[in-house]
C-alpha positions as CSV (number, residue, x, y, z in Angstrom):
1,M,50.2,-36.0,-16.0
2,Q,50.8,-35.8,-19.7
3,N,47.5,-33.8,-20.2
4,L,48.6,-31.4,-17.5
5,W,52.0,-30.8,-19.2
6,I,50.2,-30.2,-22.5
7,K,47.9,-27.6,-20.9
8,V,50.9,-25.9,-19.3
9,K,52.7,-25.8,-22.7
10,E,49.7,-24.3,-24.4
11,F,49.5,-21.7,-21.7
12,L,53.1,-20.8,-22.1
13,D,52.7,-20.7,-25.9
14,D,49.8,-18.2,-25.5
15,I,51.9,-16.1,-23.2
16,I,54.8,-16.0,-25.6
17,S,52.6,-15.2,-28.6
18,L,51.0,-12.4,-26.6
19,F,54.4,-11.0,-25.6
20,K,55.5,-11.0,-29.3
21,N,52.5,-8.9,-30.1
22,K,53.2,-5.1,-29.6
23,G,50.2,-4.5,-27.5
24,G,50.9,-7.6,-25.4
25,R,54.5,-6.5,-24.7
26,N,53.3,-3.1,-23.6
27,V,50.8,-4.7,-21.2
28,F,53.4,-6.9,-19.8
29,L,55.8,-4.0,-19.4
30,G,53.2,-1.8,-17.7
31,G,52.0,-4.7,-15.4
32,G,55.6,-5.5,-14.5
33,L,56.4,-1.9,-13.6
34,F,53.2,-1.7,-11.5
35,V,54.0,-4.9,-9.6
36,F,57.6,-3.7,-9.0
37,I,56.5,-0.3,-7.6
38,Y,53.7,-1.8,-5.6
39,F,55.9,-4.4,-3.9
40,F,58.7,-1.9,-3.6
41,L,56.5,0.5,-1.6
42,L,55.0,-2.4,0.2
43,F,58.1,-3.9,1.6
44,F,60.5,-1.0,1.8
45,V,58.1,1.9,2.7
46,M,54.8,0.7,4.2
47,P,55.0,-0.5,7.8
48,L,54.0,-4.1,8.6
49,G,51.6,-4.7,11.5
50,V,52.6,-6.4,14.7
51,S,50.5,-8.6,16.9
52,V,51.0,-8.1,20.7
53,E,49.0,-8.8,23.9
54,L,48.8,-6.7,27.0
55,G,51.0,-8.1,29.8
56,M,52.9,-10.4,27.4
57,P,56.5,-10.0,26.2
58,S,57.0,-8.2,22.9
59,P,57.9,-10.6,20.0
60,Q,60.2,-8.1,18.4
61,R,61.9,-4.7,18.7
62,I,59.6,-2.0,17.4
63,I,60.8,1.4,16.1
64,A,58.5,4.3,15.1
65,H,58.5,4.6,11.3
66,R,57.0,8.1,11.4
67,E,56.3,11.0,13.7
68,V,52.8,10.9,15.3
69,I,51.1,12.3,18.4
70,D,51.4,10.0,21.5
71,S,47.7,10.0,22.4
72,F,48.3,8.0,25.6
73,S,50.8,10.4,27.2
74,T,48.9,13.5,25.8
75,N,45.6,12.3,27.4
76,I,47.3,11.8,30.7
77,L,48.7,15.3,30.7
78,R,45.4,16.7,29.6
79,K,43.5,14.9,32.4
80,E,46.0,16.3,34.9
81,A,45.6,19.8,33.5
82,V,41.8,19.5,33.7
83,A,41.9,18.2,37.3
84,A,44.1,21.1,38.3
85,V,41.5,23.7,37.2
86,P,39.2,24.7,40.2
87,E,35.5,24.9,40.0
88,V,34.1,28.4,39.3
89,Y,31.6,29.8,41.8
90,D,29.7,33.1,41.5
91,H,29.5,35.2,44.7
92,V,26.0,36.4,45.8
93,P,26.6,39.5,48.0
94,A,22.8,39.8,48.7
95,V,23.0,37.0,51.3
96,L,25.2,39.1,53.6
97,E,23.3,42.3,52.9
98,E,19.9,40.8,53.6
99,G,21.2,39.0,56.8
100,K,22.6,42.2,58.2
101,S,19.5,44.1,57.3
102,F,17.4,41.5,59.2
103,L,19.6,41.7,62.3
104,N,19.4,45.5,62.2
105,H,15.6,45.3,62.0
106,F,15.5,42.7,64.8
107,F,17.5,44.6,67.3
108,G,15.6,47.8,66.3
109,E,12.4,46.1,67.2
110,I,13.8,45.1,70.5
111,R,14.8,48.7,71.3
112,K,11.3,50.0,70.3
113,I,9.6,47.5,72.6
114,R,11.8,48.5,75.5
115,K,10.7,52.1,75.0
116,L,7.0,51.3,74.7
117,E,7.1,49.1,77.8
118,A,8.5,51.8,79.9
119,D,5.4,54.0,79.2
120,S,2.5,51.5,78.9
121,G,3.3,48.9,81.4
122,E,2.2,46.1,79.0
123,D,3.7,42.7,78.7
124,R,7.0,43.2,76.7
125,V,7.4,39.8,75.2
126,A,3.7,39.5,74.1
127,L,4.0,42.9,72.6
128,F,7.1,41.9,70.6
129,F,5.5,38.8,69.1
130,E,2.4,40.7,68.4
131,K,4.3,43.2,66.2
132,N,6.7,40.5,64.8
133,A,4.6,37.5,64.1
134,D,7.0,36.1,61.5
135,I,9.9,35.8,64.0
136,H,9.8,32.4,65.8
137,L,12.2,32.5,68.8
138,S,11.8,31.5,72.4
139,A,10.1,33.9,74.7
140,G,12.9,33.5,77.2
141,F,15.5,34.7,74.6
142,I,13.3,37.8,73.8
143,Q,12.8,38.5,77.5
144,A,16.6,38.3,78.1
145,L,17.2,40.7,75.3
146,L,14.7,43.1,76.6
147,D,16.3,43.0,80.0
148,Q,19.7,44.1,78.6
149,S,20.9,47.6,79.0
150,P,21.1,49.8,75.8
151,D,24.9,49.5,75.8
152,S,24.8,45.7,76.3
153,L,22.2,45.4,73.5
154,H,24.4,47.5,71.2
155,E,27.4,45.4,72.0
156,L,25.5,42.2,71.5
157,Q,24.2,43.4,68.1
158,G,27.7,44.2,67.0
159,R,29.1,40.8,68.0
160,V,26.3,39.0,66.3
161,E,26.7,40.8,63.1
162,K,30.5,40.2,63.2
163,V,29.9,36.4,63.7
164,F,27.5,36.4,60.8
165,E,29.8,38.4,58.5
166,E,32.8,36.2,59.3
167,V,30.9,33.0,58.4
168,T,29.3,34.5,55.3
169,S,32.4,36.3,53.9
170,K,34.3,33.0,53.7
171,G,31.8,31.9,51.1
172,I,29.1,29.3,51.6
173,R,28.5,26.6,49.0
174,E,25.5,24.4,48.8
175,E,27.3,21.5,50.2
176,G,28.9,23.7,52.9
177,I,25.8,24.8,54.8
178,E,26.4,22.4,57.7
179,D,30.0,23.6,58.1
180,A,28.7,27.2,58.1
181,L,26.1,26.4,60.8
182,K,28.9,24.8,63.0
183,Q,30.9,28.0,62.6
184,V,27.9,30.1,63.7
185,S,27.4,27.8,66.7
186,Q,31.1,28.2,67.6
187,G,31.0,31.9,67.2
188,T,27.9,32.5,69.3
189,G,29.0,30.0,71.9
190,L,32.0,32.2,72.7
191,L,30.0,35.4,73.3
192,P,30.1,36.7,76.9
193,F,26.4,36.4,77.5
194,S,24.0,34.0,79.2
195,L,23.4,30.5,77.8
196,E,19.8,31.5,77.0
197,I,21.0,34.4,74.9
198,R,23.7,32.4,73.2
199,Q,21.3,29.7,72.2
200,G,18.7,32.3,71.1
201,L,21.3,34.0,68.9
202,Q,22.2,30.7,67.3
203,E,18.5,30.2,66.5
204,L,18.3,33.7,65.2
205,L,21.3,33.3,62.8
206,E,20.5,29.8,61.4
207,P,17.8,30.9,58.9
208,L,20.1,33.7,57.7
209,V,22.9,31.3,56.8
210,Q,22.3,30.7,53.0
211,P,24.6,29.6,50.1
212,N,26.3,32.7,48.7
213,M,28.7,30.8,46.3
214,I,26.7,29.5,43.3
215,F,28.5,26.9,41.0
216,N,29.0,28.2,37.5
217,A,29.0,25.1,35.3
218,A,29.6,26.9,32.0
219,A,32.6,28.9,33.2
220,T,34.1,25.8,34.8
221,K,33.7,23.8,31.6
222,A,35.3,26.6,29.5
223,N,38.3,26.9,31.9
224,R,38.9,23.2,31.8
225,E,38.6,23.1,28.0
226,A,41.1,25.9,27.7
227,A,43.5,24.1,30.1
228,E,43.1,20.9,28.1
229,Q,43.8,22.7,24.8
230,A,46.8,24.5,26.3
231,V,48.6,21.1,26.7
232,E,51.1,20.6,23.9
233,P,50.7,17.1,22.3
234,V,53.4,14.6,23.2
235,L,55.1,13.4,20.0
236,I,56.4,9.9,19.1
237,L,59.5,10.9,17.1
238,K,60.4,9.1,14.0
239,K,63.0,6.2,14.6
240,S,62.3,6.4,18.4
241,L,62.1,3.1,20.3
242,I,58.6,1.9,21.2
243,V,59.3,-1.4,22.9
244,Q,62.3,-3.7,23.1
245,E,62.1,-7.3,22.2
246,G,60.9,-9.3,25.2
247,E,59.7,-6.2,27.1
248,K,56.4,-6.6,28.8
249,I,53.6,-4.9,26.8
250,T,51.7,-2.1,28.7
251,A,48.6,-0.1,27.9
252,K,50.9,2.7,26.8
253,H,52.6,0.4,24.3
254,I,49.3,-0.7,22.9
255,A,48.1,3.0,22.5
256,Q,51.4,4.0,20.8
257,L,51.2,1.1,18.3
258,K,47.6,2.1,17.5
259,D,48.8,5.7,16.9
260,L,51.5,4.5,14.5
261,G,49.0,2.2,12.7
262,L,51.2,-0.8,13.6
263,L,48.8,-2.7,15.8
264,G,47.1,-5.5,14.0
265,P,47.9,-8.4,11.8
266,R,51.2,-8.4,9.9
267,I,49.3,-8.1,6.6
268,N,47.2,-4.9,6.8
269,R,44.7,-5.6,4.1
270,G,43.1,-2.1,4.2
271,G,46.4,-0.3,3.8
272,Y,47.6,-2.6,1.0
273,A,44.3,-2.2,-0.8
274,G,44.6,1.6,-0.5
275,L,48.1,1.6,-1.9
276,F,47.0,-0.6,-4.8
277,F,44.1,1.7,-5.7
278,M,46.3,4.9,-5.3
279,L,49.0,3.4,-7.5
280,A,46.4,2.3,-10.1
281,V,45.0,5.9,-10.3
282,I,48.5,7.2,-11.0
283,F,49.2,4.6,-13.6
284,I,45.9,5.2,-15.4
285,L,46.5,8.9,-15.5
286,V,49.9,8.5,-17.1
287,I,48.7,5.9,-19.5
288,L,45.8,8.1,-20.6
289,Y,48.2,11.0,-21.1
290,L,50.5,8.9,-23.3
291,Y,47.6,7.5,-25.3
292,L,46.1,11.0,-25.9
293,F,49.1,13.2,-26.3
294,N,52.2,11.0,-26.8
295,R,51.0,8.1,-29.0
296,N,54.5,7.6,-30.4
297,I,55.7,6.7,-26.8
298,Y,52.6,4.8,-26.0
299,E,53.1,2.5,-29.0
300,N,56.9,2.1,-28.7
301,F,58.0,-0.7,-26.4
302,A,61.6,0.7,-26.1
303,S,60.4,4.1,-25.1
304,L,58.0,2.7,-22.5
305,S,60.8,0.5,-21.2
306,L,63.1,3.5,-20.8
307,L,60.3,5.5,-19.1
308,G,59.7,2.7,-16.7
309,L,63.4,2.3,-16.0
310,I,63.8,6.0,-15.2
311,V,60.8,5.8,-12.8
312,A,62.1,2.7,-11.1
313,L,65.6,4.0,-10.8
314,T,64.3,7.3,-9.3
315,L,62.3,5.4,-6.7
316,V,65.3,3.3,-5.7
317,L,67.5,6.3,-5.3
318,G,64.8,8.1,-3.4
319,L,64.6,5.2,-0.9
320,A,68.4,5.4,-0.5
321,V,68.6,9.1,0.1
322,R,65.5,9.5,2.3
323,Y,67.6,8.2,5.3
324,F,69.8,11.3,5.0
325,S,67.0,13.9,4.3
326,G,63.6,14.0,2.7
327,Y,64.8,17.1,0.8
328,L,67.1,14.9,-1.3
329,L,64.4,13.1,-3.2
330,P,65.6,13.0,-6.8
331,V,62.5,14.1,-8.6
332,A,64.6,16.7,-10.4
333,M,66.9,14.0,-11.8
334,C,63.9,12.2,-13.2
335,A,62.5,15.4,-14.7
336,I,65.8,16.2,-16.4
337,L,66.1,12.7,-17.9
338,I,62.6,12.6,-19.2
339,T,62.8,16.2,-20.6
340,V,66.0,15.4,-22.5
341,L,65.1,11.9,-23.6
342,F,61.4,12.5,-24.3
343,E,59.7,15.9,-24.0
344,P,59.0,18.6,-21.3
345,R,55.2,18.1,-21.0
346,L,55.6,14.4,-20.1
347,A,58.3,15.4,-17.6
348,V,55.9,17.8,-15.8
349,L,53.3,15.0,-15.5
350,V,55.8,12.5,-14.2
351,S,57.3,15.0,-11.8
352,V,53.8,15.4,-10.2
353,M,53.3,11.7,-10.1
354,M,56.7,11.0,-8.6
355,A,56.1,13.6,-5.9
356,L,52.9,11.8,-5.0
357,L,54.7,8.4,-5.0
358,F,57.4,9.8,-2.8
359,G,54.7,10.9,-0.4
360,F,54.6,7.2,0.6
361,V,58.3,7.2,1.0
362,V,58.4,10.2,3.4
363,D,55.2,9.2,5.2
364,G,53.2,12.1,3.7
365,E,55.5,14.8,4.9
366,F,54.1,17.9,3.2
367,N,57.4,19.9,3.1
368,Y,59.3,17.2,1.4
369,I,56.6,16.7,-1.3
370,I,56.4,20.4,-2.1
371,V,60.1,20.8,-2.4
372,A,60.4,17.7,-4.6
373,L,57.6,18.9,-6.9
374,C,59.0,22.4,-7.3
375,G,62.5,21.0,-8.0
376,G,61.1,18.7,-10.7
377,L,59.2,21.5,-12.4
378,V,62.2,23.8,-12.3
379,A,64.4,21.1,-13.7
380,T,62.0,20.6,-16.6
381,Y,61.9,24.3,-17.4
382,S,65.7,24.6,-17.2
383,V,66.5,21.9,-19.8
384,S,63.4,22.3,-22.0
385,R,65.6,24.3,-24.5
386,L,68.9,22.6,-24.0
387,Q,71.7,24.3,-26.0
388,R,74.9,22.8,-24.5
389,R,75.9,20.1,-22.0
390,S,76.7,22.8,-19.4
391,D,73.0,23.6,-19.3
392,L,72.5,20.4,-17.3
393,T,74.9,21.7,-14.6
394,K,73.1,25.1,-14.6
395,A,69.8,23.2,-14.2
396,G,71.2,21.6,-11.1
397,L,72.1,25.0,-9.7
398,Y,68.6,26.4,-10.5
399,V,67.0,23.4,-8.8
400,G,69.2,23.9,-5.7
401,A,68.4,27.6,-5.5
402,V,64.6,27.1,-5.8
403,N,64.9,24.3,-3.2
404,V,66.6,26.6,-0.8
405,L,63.8,29.3,-1.3
406,C,61.1,26.7,-0.8
407,I,62.6,25.2,2.3
408,T,63.1,28.6,3.8
409,A,59.6,29.6,3.0
410,L,58.1,26.4,4.5
411,L,60.2,26.6,7.7
412,L,59.2,30.2,8.2
413,L,55.5,29.3,7.6
414,N,55.7,26.4,10.1
415,R,58.1,27.7,12.7
416,G,58.5,31.5,12.2
417,F,61.7,33.3,13.1
418,Q,63.6,31.5,15.8
419,L,67.2,31.8,16.9
420,E,67.4,28.7,19.0
421,Y,70.3,26.3,18.3
422,V,68.0,23.4,17.5
423,F,66.1,25.4,14.9
424,L,69.2,26.9,13.3
425,R,70.8,23.5,13.1
426,E,67.7,22.0,11.4
427,F,67.5,25.0,9.1
428,S,71.2,24.6,8.0
429,I,70.9,20.9,7.4
430,S,67.7,21.4,5.4
431,I,69.3,24.1,3.2
432,L,72.3,22.0,2.5
433,A,70.1,19.1,1.6
434,G,68.0,21.2,-0.8
435,L,71.1,22.6,-2.5
436,G,72.7,19.2,-2.7
437,N,69.5,17.8,-4.3
438,G,70.0,20.1,-7.3
439,L,73.7,19.2,-7.7
440,F,73.1,15.5,-7.1
441,S,70.2,15.4,-9.7
442,S,72.3,17.1,-12.4
443,V,75.4,15.0,-11.8
444,M,73.3,11.8,-11.9
445,A,71.5,12.9,-15.1
446,I,74.8,13.8,-16.8
447,G,76.2,10.4,-15.8
448,L,73.2,8.4,-16.8
449,L,72.3,10.1,-20.1
450,P,75.1,8.5,-22.3
451,F,74.3,5.0,-21.1
452,L,70.5,5.4,-21.6
453,E,71.0,6.9,-25.1
454,S,73.3,4.1,-26.1
455,A,71.2,1.3,-24.6
456,F,67.9,2.5,-26.1
457,G,69.2,4.0,-29.3
458,L,67.9,7.5,-28.6
459,T,69.1,10.8,-29.8
460,T,69.1,13.7,-27.3
461,A,69.8,17.3,-27.7
462,I,73.2,16.8,-26.1
463,T,74.2,14.3,-28.8
464,L,73.0,16.6,-31.5
465,L,74.9,19.6,-30.0
466,E,78.1,17.5,-30.0
467,L,77.5,16.5,-33.7
468,A,77.0,20.2,-34.6
469,D,80.5,21.0,-33.4
470,P,82.6,22.0,-36.5
471,G,85.5,20.1,-35.0
472,H,83.6,16.8,-35.4
473,P,85.8,14.5,-37.6
474,L,83.2,13.9,-40.3
475,L,82.3,17.6,-40.6
476,R,86.0,18.5,-40.7
477,K,86.5,16.0,-43.4
478,L,83.6,17.4,-45.3
479,L,85.1,20.9,-45.0
480,L,88.6,20.0,-46.1
481,E,87.6,17.6,-49.0
482,T,84.3,19.1,-50.2
483,P,84.3,22.8,-49.2
484,G,81.5,23.6,-51.6
485,T,79.3,20.9,-50.2
486,Y,80.2,22.1,-46.7
487,H,79.1,25.6,-47.4
488,H,75.9,24.3,-49.1
489,S,75.2,22.2,-46.0
490,V,75.6,25.1,-43.6
491,V,73.2,27.2,-45.6
492,V,70.7,24.3,-45.8
493,G,71.1,23.9,-42.0
494,N,70.2,27.5,-41.5
495,L,67.2,27.2,-43.7
496,A,66.1,24.0,-42.1
497,E,66.5,25.3,-38.6
498,A,64.4,28.4,-39.2
499,A,61.7,26.4,-41.1
500,A,61.5,23.8,-38.3
501,E,61.0,26.6,-35.7
502,A,58.2,28.0,-37.9
503,T,56.4,24.6,-38.2
504,K,56.9,23.3,-34.6
505,A,59.4,20.7,-35.7
506,D,62.8,20.0,-34.0
507,P,65.1,22.9,-35.0
508,L,68.2,21.3,-33.6
509,L,67.7,18.0,-35.3
510,A,66.9,19.8,-38.6
511,R,70.1,21.8,-38.4
512,V,72.4,19.0,-37.4
513,A,70.9,16.5,-40.0
514,A,71.4,19.2,-42.7
515,F,75.1,19.4,-41.8
516,Y,75.5,15.7,-42.5
517,H,72.9,15.1,-45.3
518,D,75.4,15.3,-48.1
519,I,78.4,13.6,-46.5
520,G,78.2,10.9,-49.2
521,K,79.7,13.4,-51.6
522,I,83.1,13.0,-49.8
523,K,83.8,9.9,-51.9
524,R,83.4,11.6,-55.3
525,P,83.5,15.3,-54.6
526,Y,84.2,16.6,-58.1
527,F,81.1,15.0,-59.6
528,F,79.0,17.6,-57.8
529,V,78.8,21.1,-59.2
530,E,79.4,23.0,-55.9
531,N,82.9,21.4,-55.7
532,Q,83.9,22.0,-59.3
533,F,86.2,25.0,-59.1
534,T,88.3,24.5,-62.3
535,G,85.4,24.6,-64.7
536,D,86.1,21.0,-65.8
537,N,83.0,18.9,-65.4
538,P,83.7,15.1,-65.3
539,H,80.0,14.4,-66.3
540,D,80.8,15.7,-69.8
541,K,82.9,12.6,-70.4
542,I,80.3,9.9,-69.3
543,S,76.8,8.9,-70.2
544,P,73.7,10.5,-68.4
545,Y,72.9,7.0,-67.0
546,L,76.3,6.7,-65.3
547,S,76.1,10.4,-64.1
548,A,72.7,9.7,-62.6
549,L,74.1,6.5,-60.9
550,I,77.0,8.5,-59.4
551,I,74.8,11.3,-58.2
552,R,72.3,8.8,-56.7
553,S,75.1,6.8,-55.0
554,H,75.9,9.7,-52.7
555,I,73.0,8.6,-50.6
556,K,74.4,5.1,-50.1
557,D,77.9,6.4,-49.6
558,G,76.5,8.8,-47.0
559,L,74.7,6.0,-45.2
560,E,77.9,4.0,-45.0
561,L,79.9,6.9,-43.6
562,A,77.1,7.8,-41.2
563,R,77.0,4.2,-39.8
564,E,80.8,4.0,-39.6
565,A,80.8,7.3,-37.6
566,K,77.9,5.9,-35.5
567,L,75.6,8.9,-36.2
568,P,72.2,8.8,-34.5
569,L,69.4,7.0,-36.3
570,P,67.3,10.1,-36.9
571,V,70.2,11.7,-38.7
572,I,70.8,8.5,-40.7
573,D,67.1,8.4,-41.7
574,I,67.2,12.0,-42.9
575,I,70.4,11.2,-45.0
576,Q,68.5,8.4,-46.6
577,Q,65.2,10.3,-47.1
578,H,66.4,13.8,-48.0
579,H,65.9,13.3,-51.7
580,G,62.9,11.0,-51.4
581,T,62.3,9.6,-54.9
582,S,63.0,12.8,-56.7
583,L,63.9,12.9,-60.4
584,I,67.5,13.8,-61.3
585,G,66.1,16.1,-63.9
586,F,69.2,17.4,-65.6
587,F,70.6,14.0,-66.6
588,Y,67.1,12.6,-67.3
589,H,66.4,15.3,-69.9
590,Q,70.0,14.8,-71.2
591,A,69.3,11.1,-71.7
592,V,66.0,11.9,-73.4
593,D,67.7,14.3,-75.8
594,K,70.4,11.7,-76.7
595,E,68.1,8.8,-77.2
596,E,66.7,8.2,-80.6
597,K,63.2,9.3,-81.2
598,G,60.6,6.8,-80.2
599,T,63.0,5.1,-77.7
600,P,61.6,5.5,-74.2
601,V,63.9,6.5,-71.3
602,A,63.0,4.7,-68.0
603,E,62.4,7.4,-65.5
604,E,63.0,5.1,-62.6
605,E,66.7,4.9,-63.5
606,F,67.0,8.6,-62.9
607,R,65.1,8.8,-59.6
608,Y,66.5,8.4,-56.1
609,E,65.6,5.2,-54.4
610,G,63.9,6.8,-51.4
611,P,62.1,6.3,-49.1
612,L,60.0,9.4,-49.1
613,P,60.5,11.8,-46.1
614,Q,58.7,10.4,-43.0
615,T,59.2,13.3,-40.7
616,K,58.8,17.1,-40.8
617,E,62.6,17.5,-40.4
618,A,63.3,15.2,-43.4
619,A,60.8,16.9,-45.6
620,I,62.1,20.4,-44.6
621,I,65.7,19.4,-45.5
622,L,64.5,17.9,-48.8
623,L,62.9,21.3,-49.7
624,A,65.8,23.3,-48.3
625,D,68.4,21.3,-50.2
626,A,66.5,21.7,-53.5
627,V,65.7,25.4,-52.9
628,E,69.3,26.3,-52.0
629,A,70.8,24.6,-55.0
630,A,68.2,26.3,-57.3
631,V,68.7,29.8,-55.9
632,R,72.5,29.4,-56.0
633,S,72.3,28.7,-59.7
634,L,70.4,31.9,-60.4
635,S,72.4,34.4,-62.5
636,R,70.7,37.4,-60.9
637,P,69.4,36.4,-57.4
638,I,67.1,39.3,-56.8
639,A,64.2,39.1,-54.2
640,G,61.5,38.5,-56.8
641,R,63.3,35.8,-58.6
642,I,64.3,34.1,-55.3
643,E,60.7,34.0,-54.1
644,G,59.4,32.7,-57.5
645,T,62.1,30.0,-57.4
646,V,61.2,29.0,-53.8
647,R,57.5,28.8,-54.5
648,R,58.1,26.8,-57.7
649,I,60.3,24.2,-56.1
650,I,57.9,23.6,-53.2
651,K,55.0,23.3,-55.6
652,E,57.0,20.8,-57.8
653,K,57.9,18.7,-54.8
654,L,54.4,18.6,-53.6
655,S,53.0,17.7,-57.1
656,D,55.7,15.0,-57.5
657,G,54.4,13.3,-54.3
658,Q,57.7,13.8,-52.4
659,L,55.8,15.2,-49.4
660,D,53.0,12.6,-49.3
661,E,54.2,10.8,-46.3
662,A,55.5,13.7,-44.3
663,P,53.3,15.3,-41.6
664,L,53.2,18.7,-43.2
665,T,50.1,20.8,-43.9
666,L,49.7,23.4,-46.7
667,Q,49.9,26.0,-44.0
668,D,53.3,24.6,-42.9
669,L,54.5,24.7,-46.5
670,D,53.5,28.3,-46.8
671,K,55.4,29.1,-43.6
672,I,58.4,27.2,-44.9
673,G,58.3,29.1,-48.2
674,D,58.2,32.5,-46.3
675,T,61.1,31.4,-44.1
676,F,63.2,30.3,-47.1
677,V,62.6,33.5,-49.0
678,H,63.5,35.7,-46.0
679,I,66.8,33.9,-45.4
680,L,67.9,33.4,-49.0
681,A,67.2,37.0,-49.9
682,G,69.8,37.9,-47.2
683,V,72.3,35.2,-48.3
684,F,72.2,35.8,-52.1
685,H,71.4,39.5,-52.1
686,Q,72.7,41.3,-55.3
687,R,75.9,43.2,-54.6
688,I,76.9,46.5,-56.2
689,E,79.7,46.2,-58.8
690,Y,82.7,48.4,-58.0
691,P,84.4,50.1,-61.0
692,E,87.8,48.5,-61.7
693,K,89.7,51.5,-60.6
694,E,87.9,51.9,-57.3
695,L,88.2,48.2,-56.6
696,K,92.0,48.4,-57.1
697,V,92.2,51.3,-54.6
698,D,90.1,49.4,-52.0
699,L,92.3,46.3,-52.3
700,E,95.5,48.3,-51.8
701,R,93.9,50.0,-48.7
702,G,93.1,46.5,-47.4
703,K,96.7,45.4,-47.8
704,K,97.9,48.4,-45.9
């Protein structure tokens, strides 16, 4: 027992050590999310099999979980339709024509013999058989016909032909020969002639009675297939009752349960395995995307946790709203959150994957999947360049509008134009659901964003836009107490935003961080030249070492103010990194000049503490800050001097190693330089000096 406990403890220790490892935590997180989604779909979406026996009571009440074709009822209707289709027979008119021709020939021969006998005195019957050896009738019948008068013979021929035509015109099938012969016997038996003639006529007609209705198997089969296909399939509607608990199981129940995929053991191993592999494919695709294109998210446990939370929350909400309408699936909400909290490309991928997952939730209903996917893509596009919080509401309206268009298009494709009450009611409900999806998604996203930002320490575009508001307490304090620094920060913000756009960095973060990068100067504003309006410089009264310490301390002061104001971490990092380990050159050289010859001056005492800029935005602000201050100090800021100053500052910072840890290329630096020159040339352009007299007149006009 003790050994078992030791082994269990070792196993738990291994698990804990693995969890403390970054890769191990990510594996646990991904595995946990996979298990959650798998069992979520398993128990709340996928149907469980039922075991029933024919003729036995049902162990439970069974409801259809999806709409399928009722094969049992459909097959019965199709069999009835096939049975109602008559067999096809082709009529053969030659039987009647040939029979009448033979009768006409026969009676013609009788008439000829009668004429010959009158002249030759030969035996009439023998002569007939001599000329008509192929006719096998009794001699008495032939004699009786020869004894008839011409009128009687004519009447007899007409009656015989009529009997034959009546029997034949009704149609004679192969199996109806005997019935036709009986009709011939009945017809001839009613003729007003002698028994011998009546019997002879029956013998005469029997060989002529042949089938004239030939069965057409191909046409019959085609007609029956057409009738079978014309039968509309009977549907088992979703949520319809299949069988009550305790109701006797019939063959129809068995067939319906098979159609629904519910017949079988409670644990459907094939279905569960299929769900597992489908979910595994989706997870692998997302993991590969993160590994190849979003390594910062892939390696960040907090970011992966947030991504998993958004997916799980979307699934839960999707399960809740699907009972109202499949058009309410909140893929758009998921897309908005991921776009704002992460980036648009990831949102596009997740939108596609969520639409596939929701395919299980809505039983593979194509219309719902298409509308959900289109809504997610539109939501991503709508907030990819977020400028203000109201853009989230607009995104919801865009999603709703596109949903309405998609739903209309799909219903027209599937149903066409119909004015029936049922169709119009379904159309109206679907349109309202599609529009409500957009509004619901935007409202949920607006409500969730602040909590997710706070819980995971993320900075979104919305937060940055709020910080960029000039009415923010910290910016207002900067304006009122250090107006020179405020103006400097605004110019640096414009420079940084334009440079960030040119180098594919985050323009909004660069601009907002630039606004706050010098907030530490609020504590000692007059020690910084841009706030010295009286011409009195307090640095003239203190040592270069103390001056450097004061200048350097505005970083620490800024960090304190930023943390008190709860500024986002990316902004705080830029405040700390925006000077890197740059040399405070003016006071360093002043210290060198004041020290006695041969006495070294420690350069470290005149450098900022760093760290070096770690991001593009921090490096851009470092350059913009230095360039703006240098150009502002130019006595004649003409275009050529501005460009020379900008290029020199960038080169010095690069040579000093201040950009060593920032992800900027030489091409990026060239673009940054071009952007700075273009903007600064417009800000610090040389103005024309007015003569004093003209200036006085202009001022007086302005007063008027």
